[in-house]
KENU-12586 format. One record per residue: x, y, z of N, C-alpha, C in turn. Coordinates in steps of 0.2 Angstrom, whole numbers, plus 5000, padded with zeros to 4 digits. Layout:
XYZXYZXYZ ...
//
This chain:
529251175733529151105732529751075729 529951015731530550975729530350935723 530650955717530450925711531050885708 530950815707531450775703531350785696 531850775692531750785684532050715681 531550685678531750615675531750625667 532250605664532450615657532950565654 532950555648533450515644533850565640 534550565642534950615639535250585632 535150625627535350615620536150595620 536550635623537250625623537450555625 537150535630537250475633537250415629 536650415625536550365620537050365614 537150435612537650435606538350415608 538550425614539150395617539250325617 538650295617538550215617538550195610 538550235605538550215598537950225594 537450245597536750255594536850315589 536550305583536550365578536150425580 536250475577535850535578535050525578 534850485573534150465572533950425577 534350375579534150325585534050365591 534450415592534350455598533950515598 533550525592533250585591532750605596 532350555599531850575604532050595611 532750575612532950595619533150665619 533350695625533350765626534150785626 534250845623534950875624534950905631 535550915633535750945640535451015640 535351055635535051125635534351115637 533951065635533251055637533251045644 533651005647533650995654533851055658 534351095656534551155659533951205659 533551205653532951255653532451235657 532251175658531751155662531951165670 532551145671532751155678532751235680 533051275676533051345677532351375678 531851355674531151375674530851355681 530951295683530651265689530951305695 531651325695531951355700531651425700 531551465695531351525694530551525697 530251475697529551465700529551455707 530151445710530251435717530351365720 530451325715530551255717531251235718 531451185722532051155722532051095717 532651085714532651035709533150985710 533050925707533550865708533550825701 534050835698534150795691534250715693 533750675691533750605692534050565686 533750585680533950545674533450495672 533650435669533150385667532950335672 532650285669532350235674532850195678 533450185676533950145680534150185686 534250255684534450295690533850305695 533250315692532650325696532550265701 532650205698532550145702533050135707 533650155706534250145711534050195717 533850255715533750305720533150295724 532650265721531950245725532150185730 532550145727532750085732533150115738 533550165736533950195742533550235747 532850245745532450285750532350355748 532550375742532450445740531750455738 531550515739530850535737530850615735 530250625731530150695729529450715730 529350785730528650805731528250785724 528650795719528350785712528950775707 528850735702529350725697529150755691 529550795688529450825681529750775676 529250735673529450675669529450695662 530050685658530050685651530450625648 530550575652530950515650530550475645 530850465639530650435634530650355634 531150335638531350265638531650235631 531950175631532150155624531950095622 531850045626531649975624530949965625 530649925620529949905621529349945618 528849915617528249955614527950005619 528049995626527750035631528350075635 528850095631529450125634529350185638 528850225635528750295638528350285645 528050225646527650205652528050185658 528750165656529050135662529250185668 529450245667529550285672528950305676 528350325673527750335676527450275680 527550215677527350155681527750145687 528350155687528750155693528650205698 528450265696528250315700527550305704 527150275700526450255702526550205708 527050155707527150105712527350135718 527750185718527950215724527550275726 526950285723526550335724526850405725 527250425720527550485719527250525713 526950585714526550615708527050645703 526850645697527250665692526850705686 527250745682526850785677526750735671 526250755667526050725661525650655662 525550625656525050565656525350505660 524850465662524950405665525250345661 525450285663525750235659525250205654 524550205656524150175651524050215645 524050285646523950335640524550335636 525150335639525750345636525850275632 525750215634525750155631525350155625 524750185625524250185620524450235614 524650295617524750345612525450335608 525850295611526550285607526350245601 525850205601525650165595525150205591 525350235585524950275581524350245578 524350175577523750145574523250135580 523450115586522950105591522650175593 523050225593522750295594522250315589 522350295583521950315577521250275578 521350215581520650175582520250205587 520550235593520150265598519950335595 520350365591520050435588519450425584 519550365580518950355575518350335579 518450305585517850285589517550355593 518050405593517750465596517450505591 517350485585517050515579517450565576 518150565577518650615573518750585566 518750625561519050605555519750585555 519950535552520650505552520650465545 521250465542521350435536521250355537 520950325532520950245532521650225532 521750165536522450145537522450065538 523050045537523149965539523849965543 523849915547524449895550524849835547 525449845545525849795541526349775545 526349705548526849675552527249635548 527049605542527449555538527149555531 527449505527527249495520526449485520 526149445524525449425524525049485525 525249525530524849595530524949635524 525549635521525649675515525149655510 525049595509524649565503523949585504 523749605510523049615511522849695512 523349735510523249805510522749825505 522149855506521749875501521549955502 522049995501521950065502522050095495 521750155495521850195489522550235489 522850225483523550255482523450325480 523950375482524550355486524350345493 524850315497524850305504525450325507 525350345514525950365518526150315522 526850305523527050245526527550265532 527450245538527950265543527950215549 528450215553528450165559527850185563 527550125566526950135570527150165577 527750155580527850175587528450215587 528550275583529150315584528950385584 529350435586529150505586529750545583 529650605583530150655580530250635572 529750615569529750605562530250545560 530450505565530950455563530650405558 531050395553530850345547530450385542 530350445542529950485537530450525533 530350505526530750545521530450545515 530750565509530450575503530250505500 530350445503530150385501529550365505 529250405509528650385514528050385510 527950425504527350425500527450365495 527050315495527050265490526450265485 526650265479526150275474525950205470 526250145473526050085470526250025475 525949965474526149915478526849905479 527249905473527949895473528249945478 528050015477528350065482528250055489 527550025490527350015497527749955500 527849905496528249845498529049865500 529249905496529949935497530049975503 529550015504529550065510529450025516 528949975516528849935522529449895524 529849865519530449825520530949865523 531049925521531549975523531449985531 530750005532530650015539530649955544 530449895542530549835546531249825547 531749835542532449825544532649875549 532449935548532749995552532449995559 531849985560531549995566531249925570 531249875566530949815569530349815572 529849845569529149855572528649855566 528049855568527449865563527549925560 527249935553527249995549526550015549 526350075550525750105548525650135541 525150115538525050135531524450165531 524450235529523750275529523650295522 523050305520522850345514523150415514 523550435509523850505510523350555510 523450605515523050665515523450725512 523150745507523550795502523550865505 523250885510523150955512523650985517 523451035520523951075524523951035531 524551045534524751005541524751055546 524451035552524451085558524651045564 524851075569524951055576524551095581 524251065586523851105591524151095598 524351145601524551135608523951135613 524051085618523451085623523851085630 523451125634523751135641523151105646 523251075651522751055656522550975655 522050965659521850895660521050895660 520750845657520050835657519650895655 519150905659518750965657519151035658 519651035661520051095662520551105656 520551055652521051065646520851115641 521351155639521151205634521651205628 521451245623521951245617522451305618 523051295618523551345619523551385612 523551345607523551385600523651325595 523551345589523651305583524151335578 524551295575524951325570525051275564 525151305558525251275552526051255551 526151195549526851175547526951185540 527351225538527451245530528151225528 528251175524528851155521529051205516 529651235516529851285511529951255505 529951295499529951265492530551235490 531151255493531851225491532051175496 531651145501531751095505531851025500 532250985502532350925498531750875499 531350875504530850835505530150875507 529650855503529050895504528550865509 528850845514528450815520528850835526 528450835532528750855538529250795541 529750785537530150725538530650735544 531050685545531550685551532050735549 532250735542532750785540532550855541 531950865539531650935539531550955546 531350915550531250935557531950945561 532450915559533150925562533350995559 533151015553533451075550532851125549 532451125554531851165554531951245552 532551265554532651345553532751355546 532951305542533051325534532451295531 532151235533531651205529530951205531 530751235537530151245539529951315542 529351335540529051395543528451375547 528351405553527751395557527351455558 526651445556526251505555525651495560 525551545564524951535569524251535565 523851495567523151495564522651535568 522251565564521751615567521051595564 520551625567519851615564519551545565 519051535560518651465560519151405559 519651415556520051355555520451335561 520651385565520951375572520451345576 519851365576519351335580519151265579 519151245572519051175570519551135573 520251155572520751115574520851105581 520651165585520651155592520051115595 519551115592518951065594519150995593 519450975587519650915585520150885590 520650935592521250915596520950905603 520550945606520250945613519850875613 519550855608519150795608519550735609 520150735605520650685605520950685612 521150745614521550745621521150725627 520550745627520050725633519850655632 519750625626519450565625520050505626 520650525625521150485626521450485633 521250535637521450545644522150575645 522350615641523050645641522950695647 523550715649523650765655524150815654 523950875657524450925658524650965652 524950935647525150975641525450925636 525350945630525550905624525350935618 525350895612525150915606524750865602 524350885598523950845593524050865586 524250825582524450835575523850825570 523650865565523150855561523350875554 523050845549523150865542522550855538 522450905533521850915529521850855524 521150835523521050785517520950825511 520750795505520550825499520050875499 519550865504518950905505519150965510 519750975512519951025517519651015524 519550955526519350935533519950915537 520150945542520750925546520550855549 521050805548521050745550521550725556 521350685560521750665566522350625563 522950645565523550605563523850575570 523950605575524250575581524250625587 524350605593524350645598525050635602 525350685604526050675608525950695615 525750655620525650665627526250685631 526850665627527550685630527950725625 527650785624527950825619528650855621 529050865615529750885616529650955620 530150975624530151035627530851075626 531151065621531751105620531551175618 531751225622531551295621531551325614 532051305610532151335604531751295598 531851235598531651195592531051145593 530851135599530251085600529651125598 529151085595528551115592528151155597 528051115603527651145608527851215611 528551225612528751295614528751335608 528851315602528751365596528051385596 527551345597526851365597526751415603 527051395609526951445614527151515612 527751515609528051585607527651615603 527351585598526851615593526251645597 526051615603525551645607525751695612 526451715611526751765616526751735623 526851675624526851635630527651625632 527951655637528651635638528751565640 529351535639529451465640529351455648 529551495652529451485659528751475661 528251515658527551515659527251445656 527551425651527351355648527451305654 528051305656528251255662527851265668 527651325669527251345675526551315674 526251315668525651295667525551215667 526151185665526151115665526151085673 526551115677526651105684525951115687 525651175686525051195689524551145687 524451125681523951065680524051005684 524650985684524850925688524650935695 524850995698524651005705523951005707 523551035702522751035703522450965703 522650925698522350855698522650815703 523250825706523450785712523150805718 
//
C-alpha cells in the first residue's frame, strides 16, 4: 500500500519565529522518522507530504495515495485539525484517525464536555468565559481550574491555573485571553488522581489499550500536568499502569466517550477523580501525539508491552477495516 504522511513539522514553525510553546503541538522530525520506518517495516511504501499547503499543491498536481497517515495539527482557526481530513475527503482519499466533524468538535474542550455530559459521563461543572460579561456570570465552586478551550499539549497550564477566588480567576482568564486569543474553559477543580486511557479501533470494534496514572513527582515546581511538566516528563512525571477495578472503570468511561463522540482508529481519553473518588471525563484526544519516546499514547503502549511498530500497525489496521 502506498501511504502518504501528512504532518506539521515543529522545526518549520520555530524557524518562522514561533516560540516552543506555540509550536508544542507540532511534530519533531524524529516522530515522522519513526512513523515512516514503522510503515515501511509493515511492508508499505511511504511518501512524506507535509501540511495542508503541500497537500493541496500535490493534489492539484494530480498526485494520489492509497491511504494517508494523517497527524497534521493545523495552525489557524478553531477547526484547524479538520483541514487536512476535509481536503482528503473532498478528493475521496482514505486516511487514518477521525473525520473533520469529530476533530473540530473535540478540539473544543467545552463542546466535548457537553457531549460527554449528554452521554451520561461524570464531568466537572464548567463555564466558558469569552469576555468580561461571561466572567461576571461564573457561578462555580472554588477552587476552579482555568485553561484555554482549544489547545493541546497542556499549553497555557501552569501553577496559576488553579484559581481560589474571583480575583485569581479574572487574572488567569486575562492572561489566557492575551496569550491565546480564544475562549477560556473554567471547571470546578477535581482534586483526585489523574489518568489517561489509550483506545484502539473504531465504533463497536474499539477497545481499551490500557490505562495509566499520571503522577507529578514531589519536587516538581508545579503540582499539575502542566506544559512545563509535560515537556520535562523524565524528571517531573511518573506513569503507572492501572490494574483491577479502577482500570475497568476508567476504560468503560473512556470507551463510552470514544464511541459516543465517533472517534476512530486510535487516541486517548483523559480522566481525573473528584472528591468522591469517581473518575470524571476531562477531554478526548482523537489525534494523539505519536512520538515514540515522550508522547502519552506510545508510553501507555510500552506499559502494555506493545512495541511502537505494533501500535502503528493497529492504527492502520483499524483504518483499513472501516474503509
